[in-house]
C-alpha positions as CSV (number, residue, x, y, z in Angstrom):
1,M,112.7,115.7,67.5
2,A,110.8,115.3,70.8
3,K,111.9,117.5,73.6
4,L,113.3,115.7,76.6
5,P,111.6,116.5,79.9
6,D,113.3,118.8,82.3
7,R,115.3,116.7,84.8
8,G,114.1,118.9,87.7
9,K,110.5,118.4,86.8
10,A,111.1,114.7,86.4
11,L,112.6,114.4,89.8
12,T,109.8,116.4,91.4
13,W,107.2,114.1,89.8
14,A,109.2,110.9,90.7
15,L,109.4,112.0,94.3
16,T,105.8,113.1,94.4
17,G,104.8,109.6,93.1
18,L,107.0,107.8,95.5
19,V,105.7,109.7,98.5
20,A,102.1,109.4,97.4
21,V,102.4,105.6,96.8
22,V,104.2,104.9,100.0
23,M,101.9,107.0,102.1
24,I,98.5,106.1,100.6
25,G,99.5,102.5,100.2
26,G,100.9,102.2,103.6
27,G,98.0,104.1,105.2
28,A,95.5,101.8,103.4
29,A,97.5,98.8,104.7
30,H,97.4,100.1,108.2
31,L,93.7,100.5,108.1
32,A,93.0,97.2,106.4
33,S,95.2,95.1,108.6
34,P,96.5,96.9,111.7
35,E,97.3,93.6,113.4
36,G,100.1,93.0,110.9
37,F,101.8,96.1,112.1
38,A,101.2,95.7,115.8
39,P,104.6,94.2,116.5
40,L,106.2,97.5,115.4
41,V,104.4,99.5,118.1
42,P,106.1,99.8,121.5
43,P,104.2,97.8,124.2
44,F,103.4,100.9,126.2
45,L,101.1,102.2,123.4
46,P,97.7,100.9,122.4
47,A,98.7,99.3,119.1
48,I,95.4,99.2,117.2
49,P,94.3,102.8,117.8
50,V,97.8,104.1,117.1
51,L,98.0,102.1,113.9
52,L,94.5,103.3,112.7
53,A,95.5,106.9,113.4
54,A,98.8,106.4,111.6
55,G,96.9,105.0,108.6
56,V,94.6,108.1,108.4
57,V,97.6,110.4,108.8
58,Q,99.6,108.6,106.1
59,I,96.7,108.8,103.6
60,G,96.3,112.5,104.4
61,I,100.1,113.1,103.8
62,G,99.9,111.1,100.5
63,V,96.9,113.1,99.3
64,A,98.5,116.4,100.4
65,T,101.6,115.6,98.4
66,V,99.7,115.0,95.2
67,V,97.9,118.4,95.3
68,P,100.4,121.0,94.0
69,R,99.2,123.7,96.5
70,T,99.9,121.5,99.5
71,R,102.8,119.4,98.1
72,A,105.5,121.2,100.1
73,W,103.7,120.6,103.4
74,G,102.9,117.0,102.5
75,A,106.5,116.4,101.6
76,L,107.7,118.0,104.9
77,A,105.2,115.9,106.8
78,F,106.4,112.8,105.1
79,A,110.0,113.5,106.1
80,A,108.9,114.3,109.7
81,L,106.9,111.1,109.9
82,C,109.7,109.0,108.6
83,A,112.1,110.7,111.1
84,A,109.6,109.9,113.9
85,Y,109.5,106.3,112.8
86,L,113.3,106.0,112.7
87,P,113.7,105.3,116.4
88,L,111.2,102.4,116.1
89,H,113.4,100.9,113.4
90,L,116.5,101.4,115.4
91,W,114.8,99.9,118.5
92,D,114.6,96.6,116.5
93,Y,118.4,96.2,116.9
94,F,118.1,96.0,120.7
95,R,114.7,94.4,121.5
96,P,114.7,90.7,122.4
97,D,112.2,89.8,119.7
98,P,113.2,91.8,116.6
99,V,110.5,92.4,114.0
100,F,113.0,92.6,111.2
101,A,115.4,89.7,111.7
102,P,118.2,89.0,110.8
103,P,120.0,92.3,111.5
104,V,120.5,92.8,107.8
105,A,116.7,93.2,107.4
106,A,116.7,95.8,110.1
107,T,119.6,97.6,108.5
108,I,117.9,97.7,105.1
109,R,114.8,99.1,106.8
110,V,116.9,101.9,108.5
111,V,118.6,102.8,105.2
112,V,115.2,102.9,103.4
113,Q,113.9,105.2,106.2
114,G,116.9,107.5,105.6
115,L,116.2,107.6,101.9
116,F,112.6,108.4,102.6
117,I,113.6,111.3,104.8
118,W,115.9,112.6,102.0
119,A,113.1,112.2,99.5
120,G,110.7,114.2,101.6
121,V,113.1,117.0,102.4
122,T,114.2,117.2,98.7
123,L,110.5,117.3,97.5
124,W,109.8,120.0,100.2
125,R,112.7,122.1,99.0
126,R,111.7,121.7,95.3
127,S,108.0,122.5,96.0
128,R,108.2,125.6,98.1
C-alpha cells in the first residue's frame, strides 16, 4: 500500500507553489504590460517605474520562495508585500473611479489579499 504524503509537507509545497506562481506570474505580467496595472497606482507616484520595479521584486520573491534555503525569507517578503498592497485595495472603496467595480469585486480582492498574507506568514513559520 502506498504511503500517503505528510499533510504538513503537502501544505508547505502547496503554499510554496501558490506564492511562486502568484509572484513570478504577477511579476512577469507587470513587466510585460505595466500599463494594465497603472490604474492601481496612486496618482502621486510615477506608475510605470513603480510597476516595473514591483515586477522585478515580485519575481525575486517568487524565486526566493522556491529555493529551500531562502524560502522563509521569500514567504515573509510575500506576506509583507501583500500587506503593503492592502491599502491600495482598500483605497478602491473610496476613490471616485474604482478599479474594481462593483464593490463586490473590491471586497473579493481584499479577501484574497488577506488570504495571501495568511499564506505567506504560514509558509514563513513552516520554513524557519
